[in-house]
C-alpha positions as CSV (number, residue, x, y, z in Angstrom):
1,X,71.8,-38.0,136.6
2,X,71.3,-35.2,134.3
3,X,71.2,-37.6,131.2
4,X,68.6,-39.7,132.9
5,X,66.5,-36.6,133.6
6,X,66.8,-35.6,129.9
7,X,66.0,-38.9,128.8
8,X,62.9,-38.8,131.0
9,X,61.7,-35.4,129.8
10,X,62.4,-36.4,126.2
11,X,60.2,-39.4,126.7
12,X,57.4,-37.3,128.1
13,X,57.6,-34.8,125.4
14,X,58.0,-37.5,122.6
15,X,54.8,-39.1,124.0
16,X,52.9,-36.0,124.0
17,X,53.9,-35.3,120.4
18,X,52.9,-38.6,119.3
19,X,49.6,-38.9,121.6
20,X,48.1,-35.5,120.4
21,X,47.8,-36.4,116.5
22,X,46.6,-39.9,117.5
23,X,43.8,-38.5,119.7
24,X,42.9,-36.0,117.1
25,X,42.7,-38.8,114.4
26,X,40.5,-40.9,116.8
27,X,38.2,-37.9,117.4
28,X,37.9,-37.3,113.5
29,X,37.2,-40.8,112.8
30,X,34.3,-40.7,115.3
31,X,32.8,-37.7,113.6
32,X,29.4,-38.4,111.9
33,X,28.4,-37.2,108.5
34,X,26.2,-34.5,110.1
35,X,29.3,-33.1,111.7
36,X,30.9,-32.8,108.3
37,X,27.8,-31.3,106.6
38,X,27.7,-28.6,109.6
39,X,31.2,-27.4,108.4
40,X,30.2,-26.8,104.8
41,X,29.1,-23.2,103.8
42,X,25.5,-22.8,102.7
43,X,24.8,-20.3,100.0
44,X,21.2,-19.1,100.8
45,X,20.6,-17.9,97.5
46,X,21.1,-21.0,95.8
47,X,20.7,-23.9,98.5
48,X,17.9,-26.5,98.1
49,X,15.8,-27.6,101.0
50,X,18.1,-30.4,102.0
51,X,21.3,-28.1,102.0
52,X,19.3,-25.4,104.0
53,X,18.2,-28.1,106.6
54,X,21.7,-28.7,107.5
55,X,21.9,-25.3,109.1
56,X,21.6,-25.4,113.0
57,X,17.8,-24.6,113.9
58,X,16.5,-24.9,110.4
59,X,14.4,-28.0,109.6
60,X,12.4,-28.7,106.5
61,X,9.7,-26.2,107.2
62,X,12.0,-23.3,107.7
63,X,14.1,-24.5,104.7
64,X,10.8,-24.3,102.7
65,X,10.1,-20.9,104.1
66,X,13.6,-19.6,103.1
67,X,13.1,-20.8,99.5
68,X,9.6,-19.4,99.3
69,X,10.8,-16.1,100.5
70,X,13.7,-16.3,97.9
71,X,11.3,-17.1,95.2
72,X,9.0,-14.3,96.0
73,X,11.2,-11.5,97.0
74,X,14.5,-12.2,95.0
75,X,17.8,-13.1,96.3
76,X,19.1,-12.2,99.7
77,X,21.3,-9.1,99.8
78,X,22.8,-9.9,103.3
79,X,22.8,-12.9,105.8
80,X,20.7,-10.8,108.2
81,X,17.9,-10.6,105.5
82,X,17.1,-14.2,106.7
83,X,15.5,-12.7,109.9
84,X,12.9,-11.4,107.9
85,X,11.4,-14.9,107.6
86,X,9.0,-15.9,110.4
87,X,10.8,-18.2,112.9
88,X,14.3,-17.1,112.0
89,X,15.9,-14.6,114.2
90,X,19.3,-13.8,115.7
91,X,19.6,-17.0,117.5
92,X,19.6,-19.1,114.4
93,X,21.8,-16.6,112.6
94,X,24.3,-16.7,115.5
95,X,24.3,-20.5,115.6
96,X,25.5,-20.5,111.9
97,X,28.1,-17.8,111.9
98,X,30.6,-18.6,109.2
99,X,28.2,-21.2,107.5
100,X,25.9,-19.0,105.8
101,X,26.9,-17.1,102.8
102,X,25.3,-14.8,100.4
103,X,26.4,-14.7,96.7
104,X,24.7,-14.2,93.3
């Protein structure tokens, strides 16, 4: 009786151990290129328009505004400096936490 219970429990645990990685692989294979782009860090001091546009809430117009601001005022000292650009506020900054970086 105990052996049957151990076998049953072992089968359940083994099934979970096998099922979890398979499920993760299925989810990863369904990920789009956009999802992968959204995981890449963006240096706002060097990024081009296309790269800036991968940030959440930043389309081509805001990306152009970021580049224009950078060309006029020099490099960004902090991530929060993005909020100086019209149309970019804390909502966009918060949506991209961990993706935006600032380096020379």
